[in-house]
TORTI-698325 format. One line per field, with one value per atom (N, C-alpha, C): residue in one letter; atom name; x negated, y, z. Coordinates in Angstrom, 3 decimals. Each point is the difference from the previous one (the first is absolute). Example, Ala and Ser with C-alpha at 12.3 -4.5 7.8 and 13.67 -1.06 7.14 Angstrom:
BEGIN
r = c(A | A | A | S | S | S) $
a = c(N | CA | C | N | CA | C) $
c1 = c(-13.190 | 0.890 | -0.900 | 0.350 | -0.820 | 0.770) $
c2 = c(-5.690 | 1.190 | 1.200 | 1.050 | 1.190 | 1.090) $
c3 = c(7.800 | 0.000 | 0.000 | -0.720 | 0.060 | 0.730) $
This chain:
BEGIN
r = c(M | M | M | D | D | D | I | I | I | E | E | E | K | K | K | N | N | N | A | A | A | Q | Q | Q | K | K | K | S | S | S | V | V | V | I | I | I | S | S | S | K | K | K | G | G | G | T | T | T | V | V | V | I | I | I | T | T | T | G | G | G | N | N | N | I | I | I | K | K | K | T | T | T | S | S | S | D | D | D | D | D | D | I | I | I | S | S | S | V | V | V | Y | Y | Y | G | G | G | D | D | D | I | I | I | K | K | K | G | G | G | N | N | N | I | I | I | D | D | D | A | A | A | E | E | E | K | K | K | D | D | D | I | I | I | E | E | E | I | I | I | S | S | S | G | G | G | N | N | N | T | T | T | E | E | E | G | G | G | D | D | D | I | I | I | K | K | K | A | A | A | D | D | D | N | N | N | M | M | M | K | K | K | V | V | V | S | S | S | S | S | S | G | G | G | T | T | T | I | I | I | K | K | K | G | G | G | N | N | N | I | I | I | Q | Q | Q | L | L | L | K | K | K | N | N | N | K | K | K | L | L | L | D | D | D | I | I | I | E | E | E | S | S | S | A | A | A | E | E | E | K | K | K | I | I | I | E | E | E | G | G | G | D | D | D | I | I | I | T | T | T | T | T | T | K | K | K | Q | Q | Q | I | I | I | S | S | S | I | I | I | K | K | K | S | S | S | C | C | C | G | G | G | S | S | S | L | L | L | I | I | I | S | S | S | N | N | N | I | I | I | K | K | K | T | T | T | I | I | I | T | T | T | D | D | D) $
a = c(N | CA | C | N | CA | C | N | CA | C | N | CA | C | N | CA | C | N | CA | C | N | CA | C | N | CA | C | N | CA | C | N | CA | C | N | CA | C | N | CA | C | N | CA | C | N | CA | C | N | CA | C | N | CA | C | N | CA | C | N | CA | C | N | CA | C | N | CA | C | N | CA | C | N | CA | C | N | CA | C | N | CA | C | N | CA | C | N | CA | C | N | CA | C | N | CA | C | N | CA | C | N | CA | C | N | CA | C | N | CA | C | N | CA | C | N | CA | C | N | CA | C | N | CA | C | N | CA | C | N | CA | C | N | CA | C | N | CA | C | N | CA | C | N | CA | C | N | CA | C | N | CA | C | N | CA | C | N | CA | C | N | CA | C | N | CA | C | N | CA | C | N | CA | C | N | CA | C | N | CA | C | N | CA | C | N | CA | C | N | CA | C | N | CA | C | N | CA | C | N | CA | C | N | CA | C | N | CA | C | N | CA | C | N | CA | C | N | CA | C | N | CA | C | N | CA | C | N | CA | C | N | CA | C | N | CA | C | N | CA | C | N | CA | C | N | CA | C | N | CA | C | N | CA | C | N | CA | C | N | CA | C | N | CA | C | N | CA | C | N | CA | C | N | CA | C | N | CA | C | N | CA | C | N | CA | C | N | CA | C | N | CA | C | N | CA | C | N | CA | C | N | CA | C | N | CA | C | N | CA | C | N | CA | C | N | CA | C | N | CA | C | N | CA | C | N | CA | C | N | CA | C | N | CA | C | N | CA | C | N | CA | C | N | CA | C | N | CA | C | N | CA | C | N | CA | C | N | CA | C | N | CA | C | N | CA | C | N | CA | C | N | CA | C | N | CA | C | N | CA | C | N | CA | C) $
c1 = c(3.378 | 0.935 | 1.342 | 0.572 | 1.298 | 1.032 | 0.960 | 1.019 | 1.295 | 0.714 | 1.299 | 0.954 | 0.830 | 0.904 | 1.049 | 0.389 | 1.077 | -0.596 | -1.318 | -0.589 | 0.124 | 0.132 | 0.064 | -1.435 | -0.172 | -1.360 | 0.090 | -0.846 | -0.141 | -1.028 | 0.288 | -0.893 | -0.276 | -1.287 | -0.438 | -0.483 | 0.774 | -0.298 | -1.189 | -0.585 | -1.044 | 0.504 | -0.819 | 0.381 | 0.556 | 0.355 | 0.532 | -1.171 | 0.063 | -1.018 | 0.760 | -0.458 | 0.575 | -1.032 | 0.251 | -0.861 | 0.704 | -0.555 | 0.672 | -0.138 | 0.280 | -0.083 | 1.166 | -0.208 | 1.094 | 0.041 | 1.134 | 0.200 | 1.205 | -0.236 | 1.099 | -0.037 | 1.173 | 0.148 | 0.021 | -0.099 | 0.061 | -1.339 | -0.068 | -1.135 | -0.076 | -1.121 | -0.165 | -0.995 | 0.338 | -0.911 | -0.268 | -1.297 | -0.435 | -0.635 | 0.639 | -0.506 | -0.402 | 0.518 | -0.280 | -1.106 | 0.081 | -1.059 | 0.645 | -0.695 | 0.460 | -1.153 | 0.273 | -0.940 | 0.599 | -0.301 | 0.557 | -0.147 | 0.270 | -0.148 | 1.168 | -0.222 | 1.040 | 0.021 | 1.159 | 0.185 | 1.178 | -0.353 | 1.005 | -0.001 | 1.193 | 0.110 | -0.237 | 0.135 | -0.210 | -1.155 | 0.177 | -1.128 | -0.066 | -1.212 | -0.235 | -0.744 | 0.461 | -0.709 | -0.378 | -1.311 | -0.538 | -0.406 | 0.581 | -0.489 | -0.118 | -0.066 | -0.085 | -1.179 | 0.217 | -1.040 | 0.556 | -0.802 | 0.379 | -1.111 | 0.443 | -0.979 | 0.629 | -0.442 | 0.556 | -0.191 | 0.255 | -0.158 | 1.203 | -0.306 | 1.021 | 0.096 | 1.198 | 0.265 | 1.124 | -0.247 | 0.983 | -0.316 | 0.872 | -0.331 | -1.068 | 0.343 | -0.847 | -0.112 | -1.082 | -0.090 | -0.682 | 0.541 | -0.612 | -0.308 | -1.238 | -0.411 | -0.164 | 0.808 | -0.068 | -0.776 | -0.027 | -0.799 | 0.038 | -0.676 | 0.079 | -1.129 | 0.240 | -1.024 | 0.711 | -0.799 | 0.472 | -1.023 | 0.389 | -0.918 | 0.655 | -0.489 | 0.583 | -0.211 | 0.200 | -0.184 | 1.147 | -0.329 | 1.019 | 0.007 | 1.214 | 0.114 | 1.132 | -0.363 | 0.976 | 0.043 | 1.200 | 0.195 | -0.561 | 0.074 | -0.351 | -1.021 | 0.357 | -0.895 | -0.027 | -1.209 | -0.183 | -0.525 | 0.756 | -0.414 | -0.275 | -1.279 | -0.453 | -0.163 | 0.976 | -0.109 | -0.795 | 0.213 | -0.731 | 0.234 | -1.051 | 0.140 | -1.155 | 0.256 | -1.043 | -0.917 | 0.642 | -0.805 | 0.807 | -0.613 | 0.618 | -1.032 | 0.430 | -0.888 | 0.705 | -0.515 | 0.557 | -0.185 | 0.106 | -0.198 | 1.160 | -0.279 | 0.999 | -0.068 | 1.227 | 0.196 | 1.051 | -0.300 | 0.880 | -0.498 | 0.921 | -0.371 | -0.797 | 0.522 | -0.602 | -0.137 | -1.038 | -0.166 | -0.469 | 0.545 | -0.346 | -0.266 | -1.195 | -0.399 | -0.324 | 0.798 | -0.282 | -0.825 | 0.478 | -0.709 | 0.293 | -1.099 | 0.156 | -1.221 | 0.339 | -1.092 | -0.900 | 0.567 | -0.755 | 0.692 | -0.726 | 0.562 | -0.937 | 0.496 | -0.734 | 0.771 | -0.513 | 0.839 | -0.783 | 0.473 | -0.361 | 1.164 | -0.309 | 1.051 | -0.051 | 1.081 | 0.075 | 1.150 | -0.412 | 0.962 | 0.370 | 1.300 | 0.520 | 0.588 | 0.097 | 0.735 | 1.112 | 0.927 | 1.179 | -0.534) $
c2 = c(-11.556 | 0.571 | -0.557 | -0.602 | -0.594 | 0.997 | 0.389 | 0.996 | -0.751 | 0.075 | -0.657 | 0.422 | -0.902 | 0.330 | 1.041 | 0.026 | 0.929 | 1.266 | 0.073 | 1.150 | 1.234 | 1.141 | 1.291 | 0.480 | 0.820 | 0.511 | 1.441 | 0.766 | 1.465 | 0.111 | 0.961 | 0.183 | 1.476 | 0.351 | 1.377 | 0.002 | 0.532 | -0.096 | 0.904 | -0.369 | 0.811 | 1.407 | 1.003 | 1.410 | 0.564 | -0.821 | 0.487 | 0.260 | 1.092 | 0.379 | 0.178 | -0.695 | 0.102 | 0.531 | 1.070 | 0.496 | -0.207 | -0.909 | -0.310 | -1.535 | -0.365 | -1.412 | -0.761 | -1.323 | -0.878 | -1.150 | -0.334 | -1.179 | -0.747 | -1.299 | -0.822 | -1.384 | -0.602 | -1.390 | -0.962 | 0.521 | -0.834 | 0.036 | -0.720 | 0.033 | 1.393 | 0.408 | 1.265 | -0.159 | 0.576 | 0.004 | 1.503 | 0.328 | 1.348 | 0.126 | 0.669 | 0.310 | 1.447 | 0.819 | 1.434 | 0.358 | 1.144 | 0.513 | 0.234 | -0.408 | 0.239 | 0.622 | 1.145 | 0.632 | -0.055 | -1.054 | -0.238 | -1.481 | -0.350 | -1.368 | -0.876 | -1.242 | -0.943 | -1.124 | -0.189 | -1.035 | -0.908 | -1.163 | -0.906 | -1.281 | -0.429 | -1.247 | -1.267 | 0.214 | -1.163 | 0.271 | -0.124 | 0.034 | 1.268 | 0.376 | 1.209 | -0.396 | 0.578 | -0.172 | 1.411 | 0.187 | 1.350 | -0.043 | 0.851 | 0.193 | 1.488 | 0.759 | 1.461 | 0.513 | 1.106 | 0.618 | 0.289 | -0.351 | 0.329 | 0.626 | 0.946 | 0.669 | 0.013 | -0.930 | -0.171 | -1.458 | -0.270 | -1.325 | -0.889 | -1.328 | -0.901 | -1.184 | -0.361 | -1.185 | -0.793 | -1.333 | -0.911 | -1.449 | -0.938 | -1.417 | -0.375 | 0.234 | -0.338 | 1.206 | 0.045 | 1.125 | -0.499 | 0.422 | -0.274 | 1.288 | 0.127 | 1.191 | -0.378 | 0.558 | -0.318 | 1.059 | 1.235 | 1.081 | 1.214 | 1.069 | 1.214 | 0.177 | 0.970 | 0.341 | 0.013 | -0.400 | 0.024 | 0.667 | 1.013 | 0.681 | 0.005 | -0.838 | -0.142 | -1.419 | -0.200 | -1.265 | -0.942 | -1.287 | -1.036 | -1.044 | -0.203 | -0.941 | -0.932 | -1.328 | -0.954 | -1.179 | -0.604 | -1.151 | -1.261 | -0.013 | -1.239 | 0.169 | 0.409 | -0.066 | 1.261 | 0.280 | 1.113 | -0.634 | 0.259 | -0.450 | 1.240 | 0.138 | 1.084 | -0.603 | 0.198 | -0.483 | 0.987 | 1.290 | 0.990 | 1.324 | 0.749 | 1.328 | 0.870 | 1.289 | 0.906 | 0.288 | 0.249 | 0.353 | -0.307 | -0.635 | -0.201 | 0.492 | 0.966 | 0.549 | 0.076 | -0.778 | -0.044 | -1.362 | -0.100 | -1.294 | -0.927 | -1.357 | -0.997 | -1.020 | -0.267 | -1.141 | -0.848 | -1.339 | -0.996 | -1.383 | -0.959 | -1.419 | -0.515 | 0.303 | -0.428 | 1.124 | -0.060 | 0.944 | -0.660 | 0.454 | -0.490 | 1.171 | 0.018 | 1.162 | -0.551 | 0.402 | -0.323 | 1.045 | 1.288 | 1.135 | 1.277 | 0.681 | 1.274 | 0.859 | 1.120 | 0.910 | 0.463 | 0.393 | 0.464 | -0.384 | -0.670 | -0.439 | 0.495 | 1.032 | 0.593 | -0.315 | -1.060 | -0.474 | -0.842 | -0.048 | -1.007 | -1.055 | -1.225 | -1.027 | -0.854 | -0.084 | -0.834 | -1.065 | -1.280 | -1.081 | -0.445 | -0.207 | -0.323 | -1.397 | -0.547 | -1.225 | 0.335 | -0.868 | 0.274 | 0.303) $
c3 = c(-3.641 | 0.953 | -0.280 | 1.004 | -0.117 | 0.608 | -0.850 | 0.435 | -0.004 | 1.146 | 0.150 | -1.149 | -0.477 | -1.018 | 0.359 | 1.252 | 0.450 | 0.627 | 0.052 | 0.653 | -0.837 | 0.695 | -0.713 | -0.136 | -1.055 | -0.296 | -0.296 | 0.604 | -0.339 | -1.084 | -0.978 | -1.128 | -0.103 | 0.012 | -0.267 | -1.416 | -0.905 | -1.487 | -0.421 | -1.129 | -0.595 | -0.254 | 0.274 | -0.165 | 1.266 | 1.047 | 1.210 | 0.992 | 0.672 | 1.022 | 1.350 | 0.966 | 1.318 | 0.980 | 0.715 | 1.059 | 1.303 | 0.796 | 1.268 | 0.265 | 1.238 | 0.386 | -0.462 | -0.268 | -0.382 | 0.986 | 0.508 | 0.877 | -0.591 | -0.225 | -0.591 | 0.612 | 0.091 | 0.476 | -1.155 | -1.228 | -1.182 | -0.752 | -1.119 | -0.889 | -0.730 | -0.457 | -0.687 | -1.145 | -1.108 | -1.150 | -0.304 | -0.170 | -0.223 | -1.354 | -0.919 | -1.354 | -0.134 | 0.950 | -0.038 | 0.996 | 0.576 | 0.903 | 1.359 | 1.122 | 1.342 | 0.771 | 0.660 | 0.843 | 1.409 | 0.695 | 1.356 | 0.356 | 1.196 | 0.436 | -0.473 | -0.245 | -0.344 | 1.039 | 0.622 | 0.988 | -0.458 | -0.496 | -0.520 | 0.838 | 0.423 | 0.772 | -0.898 | -1.307 | -0.906 | -0.921 | -1.277 | -0.955 | -0.807 | -0.448 | -0.786 | -1.242 | -1.182 | -1.256 | -0.439 | -0.289 | -0.427 | -1.455 | -0.797 | -1.353 | -0.285 | 1.035 | -0.078 | 0.860 | 0.607 | 0.794 | 1.423 | 1.009 | 1.367 | 0.776 | 0.844 | 0.912 | 1.349 | 0.852 | 1.347 | 0.410 | 1.299 | 0.527 | -0.447 | -0.099 | -0.476 | 1.015 | 0.362 | 0.891 | -0.672 | -0.029 | -0.577 | 0.306 | -0.455 | 0.084 | -1.008 | -1.260 | -1.172 | -0.868 | -0.814 | -0.937 | -1.297 | -1.124 | -1.353 | -0.641 | -0.509 | -0.685 | -1.478 | -0.908 | -1.396 | -0.805 | 0.515 | -0.593 | 0.905 | -0.397 | 0.769 | 0.991 | 0.899 | 1.057 | 1.368 | 1.011 | 1.365 | 0.848 | 0.770 | 0.922 | 1.345 | 0.878 | 1.350 | 0.528 | 1.272 | 0.608 | -0.297 | -0.153 | -0.346 | 1.142 | 0.566 | 1.090 | -0.351 | -0.252 | -0.474 | 0.983 | 0.129 | 0.823 | -0.679 | -1.312 | -0.718 | -1.096 | -1.201 | -1.140 | -0.854 | -0.535 | -0.947 | -1.314 | -1.055 | -1.372 | -0.792 | -0.408 | -0.890 | -1.349 | -0.918 | -1.326 | -0.865 | 0.173 | -0.738 | 0.735 | 0.198 | 0.611 | -0.436 | -0.167 | -0.356 | 1.182 | 1.217 | 1.164 | 1.243 | 0.980 | 1.328 | 1.010 | 0.832 | 0.991 | 1.332 | 0.967 | 1.337 | 0.596 | 1.283 | 0.719 | -0.256 | -0.145 | -0.274 | 1.157 | 0.532 | 1.027 | -0.587 | -0.160 | -0.563 | 0.328 | -0.160 | 0.201 | -1.223 | -1.209 | -1.217 | -1.000 | -0.893 | -0.994 | -1.277 | -1.130 | -1.305 | -0.880 | -0.614 | -0.837 | -1.415 | -1.034 | -1.368 | -0.697 | 0.175 | -0.644 | 0.751 | 0.355 | 0.691 | -0.421 | -0.626 | -0.458 | 1.100 | 1.143 | 1.130 | 1.250 | 0.919 | 1.244 | 1.126 | 0.739 | 1.059 | 1.271 | 0.728 | 1.079 | 1.014 | 1.207 | 0.956 | 0.024 | -0.199 | -0.089 | 1.240 | 0.672 | 1.225 | -0.195 | 0.038 | -0.132 | 1.400 | 0.220 | 1.285 | 0.050 | 1.200 | 0.181 | 0.974 | 0.142 | 0.885 | 1.369) $
């Protein structure tokens, strides 16, 4: 994931729990827990737990669990995840390690 040098980034730190939807025009990193939808115009990095639908350009999953549908414009990189449950729509997907993947995966072209 390439993040612009001057881009701002929202960070949800470990130990933080957010209940509600998040919409951002910047990149976002999630180390805590989110119960709600995430709509990011740029990239998302998940190292925590999310429960809700996710929309973004690109997404990287480093750890944690995701329950909800994932809709990406470009690429999903799953480096390591305990569990991902929900439908995935993306152009590209890369999976290195995932304990449990319960999903329908749809790859798209422009």
